[in-house]
N, C-alpha and C positions, 0 to 999 in steps of 0.2 A: 644183221647189222651189222657191217666192222664199225668200229669204232679207233677215232682216229688221232692217241696220244699227242699226236702235234699241236693240234686244235688247244690240247688242255693248256698244253706249257705256252704256246702263245698268249692264254685267257688270261692266266694268272695275274701278269703283269697287268696286264690292260688293268684287271681289278681293283688291283692295288692302287694304281694312279687314281683311278675315277673315286675310289674311297678315301684317300688324301685329301683331292680335291674338293670334294664335298664336305669332309671335314674344319677344313680352311675356310672355306663358304661357310658355314655355321657358325664358328667362331669369329669370323672377323662379322657375323651380323649380330651376335649376341653382344661383341663389344661395343658394335654402332650403337643397338638399342640401350645398352647400360650407361654411356654417357650421354645419350638423347635426354632420359628420361630423369637424372637428378641436374642436367642443366635446366628443362623445362621446371622440375622443384622447384629447384635456386633462384630460379628467373622470379617464381610467381610469391615467393618468401622476399625476395628482394622489391618486389609491388606492395607487398603488405606493408614492409618498414617504412616504405615511402608514401603509403597510404593512398595509394592506387589501387582500388579496389577493384575496378571492372579490368585491368590489365591482368591482377593478380589471379582472377574468377579464369579468364583464358590460357591462361599460361598451366593452373591447376588442371583445367578440362584437357588441355592437350597433354597432361603427364599420366590422368588416367588412361584415355583411351589409347597408350602408348602402353601402360601397365594395368588393366582394369582389375588386377588381381589384389593389388597393392589397398589395402583397408583406409590407411591414413590418409590416406589423400583423398578418399571419399569423405572422412572425416571434416577436412582441411576445409572443403568446397564445399559440405552441407554447412559449414558452421559462416561461412563467408554469404552463402545465400540469407539466411537468415539474421545478419548482420546487417543486411542492406535490403532486407523485409521482402525478400524473394522466396516467401513461406513456403508455396507452392515447390518451388524448385528443391529446397534443401528437403522436402517431404519427399520425395521421388528418391533423392540420394540417400535417403535412410534406409528408405523402406526396401532401396536394392540392395543396399547390405544387409537386411534382416531376412532376404531372400535369400541368400547365401549358404548352401549347405557346408561349404568348405570352413564356415567363420566359428573362429571359439567362442568357448563360452564367456570370456570378459568382453573380448568384442560384440558380441550381441548383446549382452546387457548395458554395452555402452551403447550401440546405435540405438537403444529401446528409448535409453533415457534421452537420448538426441531427439528421437523421434518425437518424444513428448514432451521434449521442449520448443519444438515445432508450432505444432499446434495449441501450445500456450500461449505462444507469441503469436501467432494466428488468429486468437481470440474463438478456437475450437475450443471450449473447454470442457467439453460431455468426452471429445477423444482423449483431449491432454490427460483429464482425470483417470480414464481409460488405460492408457498411456501408462501415469507413475503408478498407479497399482498395482502393476506386473512386476517394477521393480520392488517388493515388500520382497524382505527376508535374500538381502542381496546387498554389495557393497555400497549400490546408491541407494540403499532405503533411507536414511535423515535425509536426503537432499529432496529423493520424492514425497517424504513427508511434509518438507517446508512449504513445496510449490502446490500441495495438496490442500495446506492449510492457505494460502492465498488464493485458489480455487475456492475455496466454499468461501472465504468472506468475502469473494466479489459477488458469487452467487448466493449470498447472503442464507446460506446451508448452515446457522448456528448452530444445529446440537451436533453436525460432523466436524465443525470449527474445533467444538469443545471435546470431543471423541480424541480429535486428532492431537491436542495440546496437553493430554490427557497421556497419552502413549508415548511421545516425545520429552515431557518434562523430565521424565527419570533420567534419560540417555544424556543430560549435559549440556543441551542445547540452549540454554537459558530459561530466566523466571519467569512462566507464563500467567502468574497470578491473576495482574491487572484485567490482563487480555482475558481471561477467562471470565471474571467479573463481567468486562462487556458482553459478551457473549450471552451470559446468562441475563445479563440485563434485556437483550436485544430478544431473546425467547421468552420473557416477562411479556413484553411491548406485541409478541407473536402473540402469546395468550390472553391478552387485555382485546385485541384487535378481530380475535373471532367471534363468531358467533353460534350461541353465546359469548360473553365471555367469559375466562376460566381465570374466576379468582383469586381461589385457592390457585391453581399452578402461579400465577403471577406472583403472588406473595410468597409461594417454598421457594420458587425460583429466586428473589431480588433477596431472600431472608439469607441464602445462600451464598450468594454473591457477598452481603454485607460480610460472611465469617471469611471466605476469599481474599476479600482486599478491601479490609478493614477501614482503614486510610484514605481511601478512594470514595469521591464524593458521587458518584453517580447512581448509584444501588441506592444512597439514603435519600437522595433527590427525588429518585423515583418512588420509593415506596412513600414517601411524603405526600408525591400526588396521588398516588392512589387511595393513599388516608381520606385525603381531600376531596378525592370523587365519590366514597364511599358515606361522606357527610360527617367525616369524625378529623373537622379541622382543627381541635384541638391536641390533636395526636401528631399530627402533620407539622403545625406550628413549633410544640417541643421537639420534634426529630430536627427540622431546620435549625432551630438554636443552639442544640447540642451540635450539630455538623459545624454552626460556623464558630462556636468556640473550638471546636477540636478542630479547623480544618481554616483556619480564616480568610487563609490564601482564595479560597471561595467565594467569598460572601457576597463578591459582582456577582454573582449567576445566582445567587437565593434573595437580593432587595425586592423585588416586584412584586414576590411568593411574602417574603414576611411582613411587608408592607399591606400589601390586602388581608391576608389574614392575620395579623398583630391590629390591624382595625379592626374587625370585625369582631376580634376577642374581646378590646378594652386592653391590650397590650401596647399603647402609643408608648408610654415611659420606656417601658424595656426594649422597645427597639429599636428608640430613640437613642437612648444611652448605650447600647451597641453599637448602633452606626458609628456616632459620634467618635465611639474612641478606636472603629476599625478605621475613619477615617483620619483622624489624627494620626495612627501611626503607617497607614499608608490610604494617600489620599487618592481614593480610586474614584471614576467619574462618574459611576451607578450606587455607591455607597452618597458621594455628593448630593445626586438627583434626588435619593431617596430621603437623604435629611433638609434637603432644602423642601421638600413636599409636606415634611412633617413641621416644618415651623409652622407657629402660630399666627406670623401675620407676613403679607409679601415683604415689607421693610426688613424685618430680618433674614429669610429668603436672600434678598437679593443683594445685602452684605456680605451674606455666607458666600455668594456667586463672585462678588467682586473683589471678593479677597483672594478668593482661588485664582482669578484672573490674573492677579497681581504678582501671584506668588508663580504660577503654571499657565501662561499666555495658553487658552483654548477656543476653538472655535465652537465648540460643540458648547461650553459654558456659556460663550458669547450668545448664545444660540437662546438658552435657558435663560438667562440672564435678560435677556430680550420680554423674555413673557411675563416677565414682573415688572420691568421699567416703565416709566409713564413717559411717553414721548411727546415732545411741544406739539407736534402735529400729528393729530392719529393715524390720519388718511397717510402717513409714511409708513406705519409701522406693518402695514402686510407687504411692502415692496421691499423692506429691511429684512423682514422674516422670511421672506422668500428665497431671498436671494444669501442669506447666510443658510436656508435648509439645504440651498444648491450645493453649497460650497462644502457641507457638512455631511452628506452622502456617503463619499467616500471614507471617512474620518470613523463613521458610525460602525464600522464591521468588527466580525473580528478577521483574523488572517491565520490562514494555517506556517506554523513554525519551519514544516517539512518543506513543503510544496509551493507554498504565497499562494491558494485558493483563498479566496475570500467569500465571505457570507455574511449576510443580516441576523442571523441566529449562531448559537452556541453549538458546535458540534463535536461528540468524542470520538466520531470515528469521521475521517476526511474524506467527503465523497470524490477529491480530487487523487489523492494518492494513495488512499488508503490505509494512512498512519493513523493507530490511535492515540488520544491525547496529544495530539497537535497544536490545541487552538488553548493560547492563554488565555485566561478569565479577563483580559483586557481588551479595551477595544483600539482600534490601529493606532488611534492618534495617541493612547498613551503607552505605544510602544517605542 
């Protein structure tokens, strides 16, 4: 077959022209995409700065569609979904990142951390725990341990919480001695609540808590309750008396027990002296009520309450005073007392200093915000 050299000479310029046109088209397309992608990205940032999260999400989705390999856009989009409470969409974004084979180690760990926080915010604590556990021995380890500590507190897994604090305290993240003492007290309560009650285990936990936080009242108060339940009221009373002298600010939490146990042991004079001295230094309502109940006559108690009312107006004290005062018409007493009781319900509670959660009993661990020692020993009216 004859080969015509003329066709080759004619085809070479044509191939050159087609190649040149093709390259020009690719360059123009690339420039167009590069212009559009930053435009969508900065548009999303602008919406974020203006707190327009819906528009920001739309802009970032557009940017991700134009450049699906950009991990930073995925992280920004996942963060936005999480802030809006759309945890399922945040999970999908971060799971997509983890599934990418081209993701570097640093970005992979970052995506794992983001996914764990998605599960935590969504309330899927078991999956969050599993996710944070994968971040051990990574640059995200400390934050993962703090997140695990929060999970263990929410699930009331006190032993794991205690173990975590034992690990992170040497890392310089804070002093966890008081919190560890709380965990030990919770473990003691669990031991006492088991069937049969594990008395020895509870005592060991409380003694450990006392050594760990010798100035915190909870473990000593729990030890006194345990001793009283075992018929050792004298030991329980002595523990609380020592606690009252060592940490006088917690006396309002001890009044009822000291009043009951002191009367049973014939120690009325001792606790009366203690309460009077404490009330003179800090006129607490619980201490005032205890002193009034110890007074030998209703007139003396009435005078004490009246004096407090003159110096510190209080609806609670007015209600207690009414219990000692003889009204001219006895049939009016019930109506006045009922009105006062209704008005003092909200004042006779304890309030969390961290989140404002109110409760009729004193809590060491706030049920609302999970803060420790956020409840003052004073009633709301005294704050």
